[in-house]
C-alpha positions in Angstrom: 61.8 114.8 100.7 64.7 113.6 98.8 65.8 115.8 96.0 66.2 115.0 92.4 69.4 112.9 91.6 72.8 114.4 90.6 74.6 112.7 87.6 78.2 111.8 87.4 80.4 109.7 85.1 82.0 108.3 88.3 81.1 108.2 91.8 83.5 107.3 94.7 81.9 106.2 97.8 84.3 106.8 100.7 86.8 109.7 100.9 89.3 107.8 102.6 92.9 106.4 101.6 91.6 104.5 98.4 88.9 106.9 97.5 91.1 110.1 97.5 94.0 108.3 95.8 91.8 107.2 92.9 90.2 110.8 92.7 93.8 112.2 92.6 95.0 110.0 89.8 91.7 110.5 87.9 92.3 114.3 88.1 95.8 114.1 87.0 95.2 112.1 84.0 94.1 113.9 80.8 92.1 111.1 79.6 89.5 111.7 82.4 89.5 115.7 81.9 86.1 115.8 80.6 84.6 113.1 83.1 82.6 114.4 86.2 83.3 112.7 89.4 81.4 112.8 92.8 83.0 111.9 96.0 80.4 110.7 98.8 81.4 110.4 102.4 79.3 111.3 105.5 82.5 112.9 107.1 84.2 116.0 106.1 87.6 114.3 107.0 88.7 117.2 109.1 90.4 115.2 111.9 93.5 113.0 112.1 91.9 109.4 112.6 94.9 107.1 111.7 98.5 106.8 110.8 99.9 105.4 107.6 103.3 103.9 107.4 105.0 102.3 104.3 108.5 101.6 102.8 109.8 102.6 99.5 113.0 103.3 97.7 114.1 107.0 97.5 111.8 110.0 96.9 108.1 109.2 96.6 104.9 111.3 95.5 103.8 111.8 99.1 107.1 113.1 100.6 105.6 116.7 101.0 103.3 115.5 103.5 105.6 112.8 105.1 105.6 113.2 108.9 108.9 111.3 109.5 111.4 108.9 107.6 113.6 106.4 109.0 116.5 104.2 107.6 116.9 101.7 110.5 114.4 99.3 111.8 114.6 97.3 115.1 113.2 94.0 116.0 113.1 92.6 119.4 111.9 89.4 121.3 113.1 87.5 124.2 115.2 85.5 121.9 116.8 88.0 119.6 117.5 91.6 119.2 118.0 93.0 115.7 119.0 96.5 114.3 118.2 96.3 110.6 119.7 99.2 108.3 117.1 99.4 105.4 119.6 99.8 102.6 118.1 101.7 99.7 114.8 101.7 101.3 113.4 104.1 103.7 110.2 103.8 106.2 107.9 106.7 106.0 104.9 107.8 108.0 101.9 110.1 107.2 99.1 111.3 109.3 95.8 110.8 107.7 94.7 114.5 108.4 97.6 115.9 106.2 96.8 113.4 103.5 93.0 114.5 103.6 93.8 118.2 103.7 96.5 117.8 100.8 94.1 115.7 98.7 91.0 117.9 99.2 93.1 120.9 98.3 94.4 119.5 95.0 91.0 118.1 94.0 89.1 121.4 94.8 91.1 122.9 91.8 89.3 120.7 89.4 85.7 122.0 88.4 84.6 118.3 87.3 85.0 117.0 90.8 82.3 117.5 93.5 82.5 116.5 97.3 79.4 115.4 98.7 78.6 114.9 102.4 76.0 112.2 102.7 75.7 108.7 103.9 75.0 106.0 101.3 71.9 103.6 102.0 72.0 101.5 99.0 73.2 101.1 95.4 70.7 100.2 92.5 72.1 98.7 89.3 70.3 98.9 86.2 70.9 100.8 82.8 72.3 103.6 84.9 73.7 102.9 88.3 72.0 104.8 91.3 73.4 105.7 94.8 70.6 106.2 97.2 72.0 108.4 100.0 70.1 109.8 103.0 70.0 113.4 101.6 69.7 112.7 97.9 70.1 110.0 95.2 72.9 110.3 92.5 73.5 108.3 89.3 76.7 107.4 87.4 78.0 105.4 84.5 80.4 103.5 87.1 80.7 103.4 91.0 83.9 102.9 93.0 82.8 101.5 96.6 85.2 101.4 99.5 82.7 99.9 101.8 83.1 96.3 103.2 80.4 94.0 101.7 77.9 93.0 104.4 78.6 89.2 103.8 82.3 89.8 105.3 80.5 90.2 108.7 77.8 87.6 108.3 79.6 84.7 106.3 82.2 84.4 109.0 82.6 80.6 108.5 83.7 81.0 105.0 86.9 82.9 105.5 89.8 83.3 107.9 90.0 86.4 110.0 92.7 87.7 112.0 92.2 91.2 113.7 95.1 93.7 113.6 93.7 95.7 116.6 95.7 98.3 118.2 95.8 101.3 120.4 98.4 104.1 120.2 99.3 107.3 122.2 101.4 110.1 120.6 103.3 111.4 123.6 105.5 114.1 124.4 108.3 114.1 127.4 110.1 116.9 129.0 113.6 115.3 128.5 115.1 113.2 125.5 113.9 109.6 125.8 113.8 108.4 122.1 116.3 107.7 119.4 114.6 109.3 116.3 117.1 107.5 113.9 115.5 104.2 114.2 112.0 102.8 114.6 110.8 99.7 116.3 109.0 97.5 113.8 108.0 94.8 116.5 109.0 94.3 120.2 107.6 91.0 121.4 109.2 91.2 124.9 105.6 92.7 125.9 103.3 89.9 125.0 99.7 89.3 126.1 99.2 85.7 127.2 101.5 84.2 124.5 99.5 85.7 121.7 100.8 87.5 118.6 101.1 90.9 120.3 103.9 93.6 120.3 105.0 97.1 120.7 105.4 99.4 117.6 107.3 102.6 118.1 107.8 105.5 115.8 110.0 108.1 117.4 109.4 111.5 115.7 112.1 113.3 117.9 113.9 112.8 121.1 111.0 113.9 123.0 108.1 112.9 120.9 106.8 109.5 119.7 103.9 107.2 118.6 103.9 104.2 120.8 101.3 101.5 119.8 100.2 98.1 121.3 99.1 95.9 118.5 97.7 92.3 118.3 97.5 90.0 115.3 94.9 87.6 116.9 91.5 86.0 116.2 90.1 87.8 119.2 89.9 91.3 120.7 90.5 92.8 124.0 89.2 95.5 126.3 90.7 99.1 126.0 92.4 98.7 129.5 94.7 95.9 128.2 96.4 98.1 125.6 96.8 100.8 128.3 98.3 98.5 130.8 101.1 97.2 128.2 101.8 100.7 126.8 102.3 101.9 130.4 104.6 99.0 131.1 106.6 99.4 128.0 107.3 103.1 128.6 108.3 102.3 132.2 110.5 99.3 131.5 112.0 100.4 128.4 112.2 104.2 128.7 112.1 104.7 132.4 109.0 106.8 131.7 106.2 107.5 134.2 105.4 111.0 133.6 104.5 112.0 129.8 101.8 113.8 128.0 99.5 111.9 125.8 98.7 114.4 123.0 96.8 112.1 120.8 95.2 108.6 120.7 94.5 106.3 117.9 92.6 103.0 117.9 91.7 100.7 115.2 90.8 97.2 114.0 92.3 96.3 110.5 91.0 93.2 109.0 93.7 90.6 107.9 91.6 88.2 105.9 91.4 85.8 102.9 87.6 86.9 102.3 86.9 86.8 98.5 86.3 90.6 98.1 86.8 90.2 94.3 83.3 88.3 94.1 81.5 91.6 94.8 82.6 93.5 91.6 79.9 93.9 89.1 79.6 95.6 85.7 78.7 99.0 87.1 80.3 98.9 90.6 84.0 98.1 91.4 85.1 97.6 95.0 88.2 99.5 96.2 90.2 99.9 99.3 89.4 97.8 102.4 86.3 96.9 100.6 88.2 95.3 97.8 90.8 93.5 99.9 93.4 96.0 99.2 94.8 95.7 102.7 97.4 92.9 102.6 96.1 89.9 104.4 99.4 88.9 106.1 100.4 92.4 107.2 97.6 94.8 107.4 99.5 97.3 105.3 97.6 99.4 102.7 99.2 102.5 101.7 101.6 101.5 98.8 99.1 98.5 97.7 96.5 101.0 97.2 98.8 103.3 95.1 99.6 100.3 92.9 96.1 99.2 92.6 94.9 102.6 91.7 97.5 102.8 88.9 96.3 99.2 87.7 92.6 100.2 87.9 93.1 103.4 85.9 95.2 101.6 83.2 92.4 98.9 82.9 89.8 101.8 82.2 91.9 103.4 79.7 92.7 99.9 77.9 89.0 99.2 77.8 89.0 96.5 80.5 87.0 96.1 83.5 88.5 98.2 86.2 89.2 95.1 88.4 91.0 93.3 85.6 94.0 91.3 87.0 94.2 93.6 90.2 95.8 90.8 92.2 98.3 88.1 91.9 96.9 84.7 93.0 100.1 83.2 94.4 100.3 85.9 96.9 96.6 85.5 98.0 97.6 81.6 98.6 100.6 82.7 100.5 98.4 85.2 102.8 96.0 82.5 103.2 98.4 79.9 104.7 100.0 82.7 106.9 96.6 83.6 108.3 95.7 80.1 108.9 98.6 79.5 110.9 98.0 82.7 113.0 94.4 81.7 113.5 95.0 78.1 114.6 98.3 78.5 116.4 98.5 82.2 117.4 101.4 81.6 119.7 103.5 80.7 116.8 103.6 84.5 115.8 106.7 85.5 117.6 108.6 82.6 116.2 107.4 83.4 112.6 108.5 86.9 112.7 111.8 86.1 114.4 112.8 83.9 111.6 111.2 86.2 109.0 113.5 89.1 110.1 116.6 87.1 111.0 116.8 84.9 108.0 116.0 87.2 105.1 117.6 90.3 103.8 115.6 93.6 104.2 115.4 93.8 100.3 113.8 90.2 100.0 111.4 90.8 102.9 110.2 94.2 101.5 110.0 92.8 97.9 107.9 89.9 99.3 105.5 92.1 101.1 105.3 94.2 98.2 104.4 91.2 96.0 107.4 91.7 93.6 109.4 88.6 94.4 110.4 85.9 91.9 109.7 82.4 92.7 113.2 81.7 93.8 113.0 84.6 96.2 109.7 83.0 97.4 111.3 79.7 98.0 113.9 81.5 100.4 111.2 83.0 102.3 109.4 79.7 102.6 112.5 77.9 103.6 113.1 80.3 106.6 109.5 79.7 107.8 109.6 76.0 107.3 107.6 74.3 110.1 105.0 71.8 111.1 102.4 74.7 111.4 103.0 76.0 108.0 102.8 72.4 106.6 99.4 71.6 108.2 98.3 75.1 107.1 99.5 74.4 103.5 97.6 71.3 103.2 94.2 72.7 104.8 94.5 75.7 102.4 95.5 73.7 99.4 92.2 71.6 99.5 89.9 74.8 99.7 92.0 77.3 97.3 
């Protein structure tokens, strides 16, 4: 029999990146000191299930748990080979387990925060919002929900979806094989059937690295496809046949123009992947989550709806065009990224991906990518936006 419900001021559904970042910032802010917060997730989050990478200038708030930092990026294709100094930026990687453990340790110090292991079945909205779990029911003044709306999976004709799907190995070698001073953002010399597919390499030391095979495609592939290309890359690029796979990670990040914002209500605010906080054109989420959490909290304190002006319309439009090109002409991906990395400064590229550019900088990016594919996508999107 289900027990009586627990009551909170805020309930956060999902103890992933967005849920924990939100809880941490609520806990730090004196404004919310008297608010009770319940975090509901079916998992104890006690394993490493993903790796987050991001760029930023100088020191950041997550540096204590950063696995590795790089100041040089590489881009390779059959046409070009670039080694890109990141200037004032640095590229950082965090393992999810370290993030979960650090977050839970910090949050456990606050008596007004409660972790709950339960699976949410539904949300009932009324005078008081209710979360119906498999073990118990809960009530709250407001709910922050990171789950993807079910309509995302059913109304597939109403949005463009590119799968960022990947398989990665963390490997160790007996002899030095990697340059830990530079990471490889994209290596397109190992394409699968002329699709937008590439190798991503994060060298943690001369003998340890994360090597990942990634697709930006409308389709997915069987597991043995990733394995074959990972093996081929390690053999041809690093002359490696013998190595130890100490960890494997797989994933599928939605790159989409789905209208997540339509699913906010008076008592439920979508967050994280369920709110479209994963950038549609790249799949990056870590810094976007950090920014959106800050905006969300500022909105609450100002008396606005938490979701008030969380996204910039022009970048949604840009992402929509890019996704349309990748969906309709996926073979164009390598050309797009060749132009993007070779024709723009690292500062302009990162500012654009961080959604911080001026319109003049936007025009420079557009000029570098000018092609018939983008013209066609522009007009297709314009009449639907």
